[in-house]
DRENZA-304997 format. One record per residue (C-alpha): residue number from 1; residue in three letters; chain; x, y, z. Coordinates in steps of 0.25 Angstrom, whole numbers, plus 5000, padded with zeros to 4 digits. Example, Ala and Ser with C-alpha at 12.3 -4.5 7.8 and 13.67 -1.06 7.14 Angstrom:
// residues 2
<r n="1" res="ALA" chain="A" X="5049" Y="4982" Z="5031"/>
<r n="2" res="SER" chain="A" X="5055" Y="4996" Z="5029"/>
//
This chain:
// residues 145
<r n="1" res="UNK" chain="A" X="5230" Y="4487" Z="4520"/>
<r n="2" res="UNK" chain="A" X="5215" Y="4489" Z="4520"/>
<r n="3" res="UNK" chain="A" X="5204" Y="4479" Z="4514"/>
<r n="4" res="UNK" chain="A" X="5197" Y="4486" Z="4502"/>
<r n="5" res="UNK" chain="A" X="5185" Y="4490" Z="4510"/>
<r n="6" res="UNK" chain="A" X="5193" Y="4497" Z="4521"/>
<r n="7" res="UNK" chain="A" X="5202" Y="4503" Z="4510"/>
<r n="8" res="UNK" chain="A" X="5190" Y="4509" Z="4504"/>
<r n="9" res="UNK" chain="A" X="5188" Y="4517" Z="4517"/>
<r n="10" res="UNK" chain="A" X="5201" Y="4523" Z="4515"/>
<r n="11" res="UNK" chain="A" X="5201" Y="4525" Z="4500"/>
<r n="12" res="UNK" chain="A" X="5186" Y="4528" Z="4497"/>
<r n="13" res="UNK" chain="A" X="5181" Y="4534" Z="4510"/>
<r n="14" res="UNK" chain="A" X="5193" Y="4541" Z="4513"/>
<r n="15" res="UNK" chain="A" X="5195" Y="4536" Z="4527"/>
<r n="16" res="UNK" chain="A" X="5207" Y="4539" Z="4535"/>
<r n="17" res="UNK" chain="A" X="5217" Y="4528" Z="4538"/>
<r n="18" res="UNK" chain="A" X="5220" Y="4528" Z="4553"/>
<r n="19" res="UNK" chain="A" X="5235" Y="4523" Z="4556"/>
<r n="20" res="UNK" chain="A" X="5242" Y="4523" Z="4569"/>
<r n="21" res="UNK" chain="A" X="5249" Y="4536" Z="4566"/>
<r n="22" res="UNK" chain="A" X="5236" Y="4544" Z="4561"/>
<r n="23" res="UNK" chain="A" X="5226" Y="4538" Z="4571"/>
<r n="24" res="UNK" chain="A" X="5227" Y="4548" Z="4582"/>
<r n="25" res="UNK" chain="A" X="5227" Y="4560" Z="4574"/>
<r n="26" res="UNK" chain="A" X="5216" Y="4556" Z="4565"/>
<r n="27" res="UNK" chain="A" X="5207" Y="4552" Z="4575"/>
<r n="28" res="UNK" chain="A" X="5209" Y="4564" Z="4584"/>
<r n="29" res="UNK" chain="A" X="5205" Y="4572" Z="4572"/>
<r n="30" res="UNK" chain="A" X="5192" Y="4566" Z="4570"/>
<r n="31" res="UNK" chain="A" X="5179" Y="4569" Z="4579"/>
<r n="32" res="UNK" chain="A" X="5175" Y="4554" Z="4577"/>
<r n="33" res="UNK" chain="A" X="5181" Y="4543" Z="4570"/>
<r n="34" res="UNK" chain="A" X="5179" Y="4529" Z="4566"/>
<r n="35" res="UNK" chain="A" X="5191" Y="4520" Z="4564"/>
<r n="36" res="UNK" chain="A" X="5189" Y="4507" Z="4555"/>
<r n="37" res="UNK" chain="A" X="5199" Y="4496" Z="4559"/>
<r n="38" res="UNK" chain="A" X="5197" Y="4486" Z="4548"/>
<r n="39" res="UNK" chain="A" X="5206" Y="4475" Z="4554"/>
<r n="40" res="UNK" chain="A" X="5211" Y="4464" Z="4544"/>
<r n="41" res="UNK" chain="A" X="5201" Y="4466" Z="4533"/>
<r n="42" res="UNK" chain="A" X="5206" Y="4454" Z="4525"/>
<r n="43" res="UNK" chain="A" X="5203" Y="4445" Z="4538"/>
<r n="44" res="UNK" chain="A" X="5191" Y="4452" Z="4544"/>
<r n="45" res="UNK" chain="A" X="5177" Y="4451" Z="4537"/>
<r n="46" res="UNK" chain="A" X="5171" Y="4462" Z="4544"/>
<r n="47" res="UNK" chain="A" X="5181" Y="4472" Z="4540"/>
<r n="48" res="UNK" chain="A" X="5176" Y="4476" Z="4525"/>
<r n="49" res="UNK" chain="A" X="5162" Y="4476" Z="4531"/>
<r n="50" res="UNK" chain="A" X="5165" Y="4487" Z="4542"/>
<r n="51" res="UNK" chain="A" X="5173" Y="4494" Z="4531"/>
<r n="52" res="UNK" chain="A" X="5160" Y="4495" Z="4524"/>
<r n="53" res="UNK" chain="A" X="5153" Y="4500" Z="4536"/>
<r n="54" res="UNK" chain="A" X="5164" Y="4511" Z="4540"/>
<r n="55" res="UNK" chain="A" X="5159" Y="4521" Z="4529"/>
<r n="56" res="UNK" chain="A" X="5144" Y="4517" Z="4532"/>
<r n="57" res="UNK" chain="A" X="5146" Y="4522" Z="4546"/>
<r n="58" res="UNK" chain="A" X="5153" Y="4534" Z="4542"/>
<r n="59" res="UNK" chain="A" X="5140" Y="4538" Z="4534"/>
<r n="60" res="UNK" chain="A" X="5131" Y="4534" Z="4544"/>
<r n="61" res="UNK" chain="A" X="5137" Y="4543" Z="4555"/>
<r n="62" res="UNK" chain="A" X="5139" Y="4554" Z="4545"/>
<r n="63" res="UNK" chain="A" X="5153" Y="4558" Z="4548"/>
<r n="64" res="UNK" chain="A" X="5152" Y="4557" Z="4563"/>
<r n="65" res="UNK" chain="A" X="5166" Y="4549" Z="4563"/>
<r n="66" res="UNK" chain="A" X="5177" Y="4549" Z="4553"/>
<r n="67" res="UNK" chain="A" X="5181" Y="4534" Z="4549"/>
<r n="68" res="UNK" chain="A" X="5195" Y="4530" Z="4547"/>
<r n="69" res="UNK" chain="A" X="5202" Y="4516" Z="4544"/>
<r n="70" res="UNK" chain="A" X="5213" Y="4511" Z="4552"/>
<r n="71" res="UNK" chain="A" X="5225" Y="4506" Z="4545"/>
<r n="72" res="UNK" chain="A" X="5227" Y="4492" Z="4547"/>
<r n="73" res="UNK" chain="A" X="5241" Y="4494" Z="4554"/>
<r n="74" res="UNK" chain="A" X="5235" Y="4503" Z="4564"/>
<r n="75" res="UNK" chain="A" X="5223" Y="4494" Z="4567"/>
<r n="76" res="UNK" chain="A" X="5229" Y="4486" Z="4579"/>
<r n="77" res="UNK" chain="A" X="5236" Y="4498" Z="4586"/>
<r n="78" res="UNK" chain="A" X="5223" Y="4506" Z="4585"/>
<r n="79" res="UNK" chain="A" X="5215" Y="4493" Z="4589"/>
<r n="80" res="UNK" chain="A" X="5223" Y="4493" Z="4602"/>
<r n="81" res="UNK" chain="A" X="5220" Y="4508" Z="4604"/>
<r n="82" res="UNK" chain="A" X="5205" Y="4506" Z="4602"/>
<r n="83" res="UNK" chain="A" X="5204" Y="4492" Z="4608"/>
<r n="84" res="UNK" chain="A" X="5195" Y="4485" Z="4600"/>
<r n="85" res="UNK" chain="A" X="5196" Y="4470" Z="4597"/>
<r n="86" res="UNK" chain="A" X="5190" Y="4467" Z="4583"/>
<r n="87" res="UNK" chain="A" X="5191" Y="4472" Z="4569"/>
<r n="88" res="UNK" chain="A" X="5186" Y="4478" Z="4561"/>
<r n="89" res="UNK" chain="A" X="5183" Y="4490" Z="4570"/>
<r n="90" res="UNK" chain="A" X="5178" Y="4504" Z="4570"/>
<r n="91" res="UNK" chain="A" X="5184" Y="4513" Z="4581"/>
<r n="92" res="UNK" chain="A" X="5177" Y="4526" Z="4584"/>
<r n="93" res="UNK" chain="A" X="5184" Y="4538" Z="4590"/>
<r n="94" res="UNK" chain="A" X="5180" Y="4552" Z="4594"/>
<r n="95" res="UNK" chain="A" X="5193" Y="4560" Z="4590"/>
<r n="96" res="UNK" chain="A" X="5203" Y="4551" Z="4595"/>
<r n="97" res="UNK" chain="A" X="5195" Y="4545" Z="4606"/>
<r n="98" res="UNK" chain="A" X="5189" Y="4531" Z="4606"/>
<r n="99" res="UNK" chain="A" X="5173" Y="4529" Z="4605"/>
<r n="100" res="UNK" chain="A" X="5171" Y="4515" Z="4601"/>
<r n="101" res="UNK" chain="A" X="5174" Y="4503" Z="4592"/>
<r n="102" res="UNK" chain="A" X="5165" Y="4494" Z="4583"/>
<r n="103" res="UNK" chain="A" X="5172" Y="4481" Z="4579"/>
<r n="104" res="UNK" chain="A" X="5168" Y="4472" Z="4568"/>
<r n="105" res="UNK" chain="A" X="5156" Y="4473" Z="4558"/>
<r n="106" res="UNK" chain="A" X="5143" Y="4477" Z="4564"/>
<r n="107" res="UNK" chain="A" X="5128" Y="4479" Z="4559"/>
<r n="108" res="UNK" chain="A" X="5126" Y="4492" Z="4554"/>
<r n="109" res="UNK" chain="A" X="5116" Y="4496" Z="4565"/>
<r n="110" res="UNK" chain="A" X="5126" Y="4492" Z="4575"/>
<r n="111" res="UNK" chain="A" X="5137" Y="4500" Z="4569"/>
<r n="112" res="UNK" chain="A" X="5128" Y="4512" Z="4569"/>
<r n="113" res="UNK" chain="A" X="5123" Y="4511" Z="4583"/>
<r n="114" res="UNK" chain="A" X="5137" Y="4507" Z="4588"/>
<r n="115" res="UNK" chain="A" X="5144" Y="4520" Z="4581"/>
<r n="116" res="UNK" chain="A" X="5133" Y="4530" Z="4586"/>
<r n="117" res="UNK" chain="A" X="5136" Y="4524" Z="4600"/>
<r n="118" res="UNK" chain="A" X="5151" Y="4525" Z="4598"/>
<r n="119" res="UNK" chain="A" X="5150" Y="4539" Z="4593"/>
<r n="120" res="UNK" chain="A" X="5142" Y="4544" Z="4605"/>
<r n="121" res="UNK" chain="A" X="5152" Y="4539" Z="4615"/>
<r n="122" res="UNK" chain="A" X="5163" Y="4547" Z="4622"/>
<r n="123" res="UNK" chain="A" X="5177" Y="4542" Z="4619"/>
<r n="124" res="UNK" chain="A" X="5183" Y="4532" Z="4628"/>
<r n="125" res="UNK" chain="A" X="5195" Y="4523" Z="4629"/>
<r n="126" res="UNK" chain="A" X="5194" Y="4511" Z="4620"/>
<r n="127" res="UNK" chain="A" X="5188" Y="4499" Z="4627"/>
<r n="128" res="UNK" chain="A" X="5198" Y="4489" Z="4633"/>
<r n="129" res="UNK" chain="A" X="5197" Y="4475" Z="4627"/>
<r n="130" res="UNK" chain="A" X="5203" Y="4461" Z="4630"/>
<r n="131" res="UNK" chain="A" X="5212" Y="4455" Z="4620"/>
<r n="132" res="UNK" chain="A" X="5209" Y="4441" Z="4616"/>
<r n="133" res="UNK" chain="A" X="5217" Y="4430" Z="4622"/>
<r n="134" res="UNK" chain="A" X="5231" Y="4429" Z="4614"/>
<r n="135" res="UNK" chain="A" X="5230" Y="4443" Z="4608"/>
<r n="136" res="UNK" chain="A" X="5236" Y="4451" Z="4620"/>
<r n="137" res="UNK" chain="A" X="5251" Y="4453" Z="4620"/>
<r n="138" res="UNK" chain="A" X="5252" Y="4444" Z="4633"/>
<r n="139" res="UNK" chain="A" X="5241" Y="4435" Z="4628"/>
<r n="140" res="UNK" chain="A" X="5231" Y="4441" Z="4638"/>
<r n="141" res="UNK" chain="A" X="5217" Y="4445" Z="4638"/>
<r n="142" res="UNK" chain="A" X="5220" Y="4458" Z="4645"/>
<r n="143" res="UNK" chain="A" X="5211" Y="4470" Z="4643"/>
<r n="144" res="UNK" chain="A" X="5217" Y="4480" Z="4633"/>
<r n="145" res="UNK" chain="A" X="5215" Y="4495" Z="4637"/>
//
């Protein structure tokens, strides 16, 4: 279930909802895409703010990427795939290949410069990250690749 501002992205802006089942096909069909991971919008104060920014970024970049909203039940599995450790997050892809991630709420000028930089990159593997102590399956702080 989405909070109202995230639901607006789907209902009013007609953004596609990404699930585990349709993720691969949908992302491969796009030249560039931006996946919005809202996280628990009832708990995270920044989720509504980032939801407002998503269509503004789409407008700023004049259709350079296709935005989509990741379904709540698909967020954790796809978070592992793209290896980011904070919500809300915007994951940028070229086709089905990873370009970069922006997490949490940012200043507008920072968003614009970060998105410009990300869109100019060549696709890579998502970066590895260390899970905080107590979060790993064996309570380790091993890097996740």
